[in-house]
C-alpha positions in Angstrom: 169.5 -62.3 -93.1 171.8 -63.8 -90.6 171.1 -64.3 -86.9 169.0 -61.5 -85.5 167.7 -60.5 -82.0 164.2 -59.0 -82.1 161.8 -58.1 -79.4 158.1 -58.7 -79.8 155.5 -56.9 -77.6 151.8 -56.6 -77.2 149.0 -56.2 -74.7 145.9 -58.3 -75.5 142.2 -57.8 -74.8 142.7 -58.9 -71.2 144.6 -55.6 -70.6 146.6 -57.1 -67.7 150.0 -55.9 -68.9 152.6 -56.1 -71.6 153.9 -59.4 -72.9 157.4 -59.0 -74.2 159.7 -61.7 -75.7 163.2 -61.7 -77.0 163.6 -63.9 -80.1 166.8 -65.1 -81.7 166.1 -65.6 -85.4 168.4 -67.8 -87.3 168.3 -68.6 -91.0 165.5 -71.1 -90.5 164.9 -71.1 -86.8 163.5 -68.9 -84.0 164.3 -69.3 -80.3 162.6 -67.6 -77.4 165.6 -66.4 -75.3 163.6 -64.6 -72.6 160.0 -63.5 -72.0 158.1 -61.5 -69.4 154.6 -60.2 -68.7 154.8 -56.8 -67.0 151.6 -55.7 -65.3 150.3 -52.2 -66.1 150.5 -49.6 -63.4 147.1 -48.9 -61.8 146.7 -45.5 -63.5 147.1 -47.0 -67.0 145.0 -50.0 -66.2 142.2 -47.7 -64.8 142.3 -45.5 -67.9 142.0 -48.5 -70.2 139.2 -50.0 -68.2 137.3 -46.7 -68.2 137.8 -46.2 -71.9 136.5 -49.6 -72.8 133.6 -49.5 -70.4 132.1 -46.6 -72.3 131.6 -48.8 -75.4 132.6 -45.8 -77.6 135.7 -45.1 -79.7 138.2 -43.1 -77.7 138.3 -39.3 -78.0 141.4 -37.7 -79.6 142.3 -36.1 -76.3 142.2 -39.4 -74.4 143.9 -41.2 -77.2 146.9 -38.8 -77.2 147.4 -39.1 -73.5 147.2 -42.9 -73.4 149.4 -43.2 -76.6 152.2 -41.3 -74.8 151.9 -43.2 -71.5 151.7 -46.6 -73.1 154.6 -45.7 -75.4 156.8 -45.0 -72.4 155.7 -48.1 -70.6 156.3 -50.3 -73.7 159.8 -48.8 -74.0 160.6 -49.5 -70.4 159.3 -53.1 -70.7 161.6 -53.7 -73.7 164.6 -52.2 -71.9 164.0 -54.3 -68.8 163.5 -57.5 -70.9 166.8 -57.0 -72.6 168.6 -55.9 -69.4 167.5 -59.2 -67.7 169.5 -61.1 -70.2 172.7 -59.1 -69.7 172.5 -57.6 -73.2 172.4 -54.0 -74.3 169.7 -52.4 -76.4 172.4 -51.9 -79.1 172.4 -55.7 -79.5 168.8 -55.6 -80.6 168.0 -55.2 -84.3 164.3 -54.3 -84.0 161.2 -54.2 -81.8 157.9 -55.4 -83.1 155.2 -53.6 -81.0 151.5 -54.4 -81.6 150.6 -52.0 -78.8 147.3 -52.0 -76.9 144.1 -52.3 -79.0 141.5 -49.9 -77.7 139.0 -50.0 -80.6 138.5 -52.5 -83.4 135.7 -51.8 -85.9 136.7 -53.3 -89.3 133.3 -53.1 -90.9 131.1 -50.2 -92.1 131.9 -47.1 -94.0 135.0 -46.1 -92.0 136.8 -49.3 -90.9 139.4 -48.7 -88.2 141.5 -50.6 -85.7 143.2 -48.4 -83.0 146.3 -49.6 -81.2 148.1 -47.3 -78.7 151.6 -47.3 -77.5 153.4 -44.6 -79.5 156.0 -46.3 -81.7 158.1 -43.2 -82.3 158.4 -42.8 -78.6 159.5 -46.4 -78.1 162.1 -46.0 -80.8 163.5 -42.7 -79.4 163.5 -44.1 -75.8 165.2 -47.4 -76.7 167.3 -46.4 -79.6 166.0 -49.3 -81.6 164.0 -49.4 -84.8 160.3 -50.2 -84.1 157.8 -51.9 -86.4 154.2 -51.2 -85.4 150.7 -50.5 -86.7 150.4 -54.0 -88.1 146.7 -54.0 -88.9 146.3 -50.8 -91.0 147.5 -52.1 -94.4 145.2 -55.1 -94.3 142.2 -52.9 -93.4 143.1 -50.5 -96.2 143.1 -53.5 -98.5 139.6 -54.4 -97.5 140.5 -56.9 -94.8 139.5 -57.3 -91.2 143.0 -56.5 -89.9 142.6 -59.5 -87.6 143.4 -62.2 -86.7 147.1 -62.1 -87.7 148.2 -65.1 -85.6 147.3 -67.7 -88.3 150.2 -66.4 -90.4 152.7 -67.6 -87.8 150.7 -70.6 -86.8 151.1 -71.9 -90.4 154.9 -71.6 -90.1 155.1 -73.2 -86.7 152.4 -75.9 -86.5 151.3 -77.2 -89.9 151.6 -80.9 -90.7 151.4 -82.8 -94.0 150.2 -85.8 -92.0 147.1 -84.5 -90.4 144.6 -81.6 -90.4 145.2 -79.3 -87.5 143.8 -76.2 -85.9 145.3 -73.7 -83.5 143.1 -72.1 -80.8 144.3 -68.9 -79.3 142.4 -68.3 -76.0 143.1 -64.7 -75.2 140.4 -62.2 -74.3 138.9 -63.1 -77.6 139.2 -66.7 -79.0 140.5 -67.1 -82.6 141.1 -70.2 -84.7 143.8 -70.9 -87.3 142.9 -73.8 -89.7 145.8 -75.8 -91.0 144.7 -78.5 -93.4 147.3 -81.2 -94.3 147.0 -80.3 -98.0 148.4 -76.8 -97.2 147.2 -73.3 -96.9 145.8 -71.4 -93.9 142.6 -69.6 -92.9 141.3 -68.3 -89.6 138.9 -66.0 -87.8 137.8 -64.8 -84.4 135.1 -67.3 -83.2 133.9 -65.2 -80.2 134.8 -64.5 -76.6 137.7 -66.3 -75.0 138.4 -65.1 -71.5 137.0 -61.6 -71.6 133.5 -62.3 -70.3 134.7 -64.8 -67.7 137.3 -62.3 -66.5 134.9 -59.4 -66.3 132.3 -61.5 -64.4 134.9 -62.7 -62.0 136.1 -59.2 -61.4 132.5 -58.0 -60.7 131.7 -60.7 -58.2 135.0 -61.9 -56.7 137.1 -58.7 -57.2 139.8 -60.8 -58.9 141.3 -60.3 -62.3 140.5 -63.9 -63.4 139.1 -67.2 -62.2 142.3 -69.2 -61.4 142.2 -72.5 -63.2 138.4 -72.1 -63.5 138.0 -73.1 -59.9 135.0 -70.9 -59.3 133.3 -71.9 -62.6 133.8 -75.6 -61.7 131.5 -75.1 -58.6 128.6 -73.8 -60.7 126.1 -75.4 -63.1 125.9 -74.2 -66.7 122.4 -72.8 -67.4 121.2 -74.4 -70.7 118.6 -71.7 -71.4 121.1 -68.9 -70.9 123.7 -70.6 -73.0 121.2 -71.1 -75.8 120.3 -67.4 -75.7 124.0 -66.3 -75.7 124.8 -68.5 -78.7 121.9 -67.0 -80.7 123.9 -63.7 -81.0 124.3 -63.0 -84.7 128.1 -62.9 -84.5 128.3 -66.7 -83.9 126.4 -67.5 -87.2 128.3 -64.9 -89.2 130.5 -66.4 -91.9 134.2 -65.6 -92.0 136.2 -63.5 -92.5 135.2 -62.0 -89.2 136.9 -60.5 -86.2 135.7 -59.0 -82.9 136.7 -57.5 -79.6 135.7 -55.9 -76.3 133.7 -53.3 -78.3 131.2 -56.1 -78.9 131.6 -58.8 -76.2 131.6 -56.8 -73.0 129.6 -56.5 -69.8 126.9 -54.3 -71.3 126.4 -57.1 -73.8 126.2 -59.7 -71.1 123.9 -57.6 -68.8 121.6 -57.1 -71.7 121.5 -60.9 -72.3 120.9 -61.6 -68.6 118.1 -59.0 -68.3 116.2 -59.3 -65.0 116.6 -63.0 -64.7 117.9 -64.0 -61.2 120.8 -66.5 -61.4 123.6 -67.5 -59.1 126.8 -65.7 -60.2 128.7 -69.0 -60.1 126.2 -70.6 -62.5 126.6 -67.6 -64.9 130.4 -68.2 -64.7 130.0 -71.8 -65.6 127.7 -70.8 -68.5 130.3 -68.3 -69.8 132.9 -71.1 -69.8 130.5 -73.2 -72.0 129.9 -70.2 -74.2 133.6 -70.0 -75.1 133.8 -73.8 -75.5 130.6 -74.2 -77.6 131.3 -71.3 -79.9 134.8 -72.9 -80.6 133.3 -76.3 -81.1 130.5 -75.0 -83.4 133.1 -73.1 -85.4 135.2 -76.2 -85.9 132.1 -78.3 -86.9 131.3 -75.7 -89.5 134.7 -75.8 -91.2 135.7 -79.4 -90.5 136.9 -81.1 -87.3 140.7 -81.4 -87.2 142.6 -84.3 -85.9 144.6 -82.2 -83.5 143.8 -78.9 -81.8 146.8 -76.9 -80.4 145.9 -74.3 -77.7 147.8 -71.2 -76.8 147.0 -68.0 -74.9 146.1 -67.5 -71.3 143.1 -69.8 -71.5 145.4 -72.7 -72.1 146.2 -72.4 -68.4 142.6 -72.8 -67.3 142.2 -76.4 -66.4 138.4 -76.3 -66.1 138.0 -74.6 -69.5 140.3 -77.1 -71.1 138.4 -80.0 -69.6 135.1 -78.6 -71.0 136.8 -78.2 -74.4 137.9 -81.8 -74.3 134.4 -83.0 -73.5 132.9 -80.9 -76.4 135.4 -82.3 -78.9 135.9 -85.9 -77.8 137.5 -87.2 -81.0 140.1 -84.4 -81.2 143.6 -84.5 -79.8 143.8 -81.3 -77.7 147.2 -80.2 -76.4 149.1 -77.1 -75.5 151.5 -75.5 -78.1 154.2 -76.3 -75.5 154.0 -79.9 -76.8 155.2 -78.4 -80.1 158.0 -76.3 -78.7 156.3 -72.9 -78.0 155.1 -71.9 -74.5 151.4 -71.0 -74.9 151.9 -67.7 -73.1 154.4 -66.3 -75.6 153.1 -67.3 -79.0 151.6 -63.8 -79.7 154.7 -62.0 -78.6 156.7 -64.2 -81.0 154.2 -63.3 -83.7 155.0 -59.6 -83.6 158.7 -60.2 -83.5 158.3 -62.5 -86.5 156.1 -60.0 -88.4 158.6 -57.2 -87.6 161.4 -59.3 -89.2 159.3 -60.0 -92.2 158.5 -56.3 -92.6 162.1 -55.3 -92.5 162.9 -57.8 -95.3 160.0 -56.5 -97.4 158.0 -59.7 -97.2 154.3 -59.6 -98.2 151.8 -61.5 -96.0 149.1 -63.6 -97.6 146.3 -62.3 -95.5 143.3 -62.6 -98.0 142.3 -66.2 -96.9 142.3 -65.1 -93.3 141.1 -61.5 -93.2 139.4 -61.1 -96.6 141.8 -58.5 -97.9 141.9 -58.0 -101.6 145.5 -58.8 -102.0 148.6 -59.8 -100.0 150.0 -56.8 -98.0 153.1 -55.7 -96.2 152.2 -55.5 -92.5 153.6 -52.8 -90.2 155.1 -49.3 -90.4 158.8 -48.8 -89.7 159.9 -46.2 -87.2 163.6 -45.6 -87.2 165.4 -44.6 -84.0 166.8 -41.1 -84.1 170.5 -40.8 -84.9 172.6 -40.1 -81.8 
């Protein structure tokens, strides 16, 4: 294919809004032309919060309503992104929309991963072909359906000269392992920002702890940290993936029990939970020479300082040092996966997700003919 303009969109486990990026794909290049994060309207944010606080899979009625509302919002986000550049939607070849994950349960008798943001509605409202539902084919092949980011991380960040890993610090933290000899594997290692954000919201009524400034004032509680790290998920072997269905406030409240602790000390402990679960995961699979960090957690200075202290022999740096803003790596992922789907490219997910064979990720939703 020659040069293409493709939009990639998603909302992560932080549920703060929609990340959208406009990518110019050349023969062997990809360039971020424009990127935005558009906050959710209060009504959508409230509905998502209420849904996830139940700890239950969404009902069909709630799913249908949210699917429609999110589809319209994703469509407007794509239109505004393109308009900001002075282009028209007719200039765009495709939209890759991951949507909003509201339930991820890849194990058991009925594995499922639900992403909302109706792709048919996005296609009809924008007049652009949409590729969506990226996880289903992998789950049908016996895989976890997540994480998918290692597929792109291998393309962007591997090196023949050194072993590397990429850490995506979103609501959930996931690792991509990039050995110098080639190949890729990866898994979700546990909570990223999700517990820290929820605890901050409960006690400070803010969406997140800016730069980890609040956590830095506290003292990590060794006994609590040890108890948290004993959760079976952390010792589970890969492939594995998780989400807010598991690591949420009911999980944390159950761990805290009736023990009285200063909220700021709990926050400091939650930072260390993320850091130590990442460090332990890397020790299990082999410490890399270089760790590249992306996602919102890359902007948390205190979190990054604790990570550096836990991995003193590892070079830790933002993906920005390698040409990709850490805030937009996942948006780029879904534009890249959309392009691959339109060319009929199989993705080698088995080493990452445990799928039985390589799969073609995503369903194509054509825009209605005018």
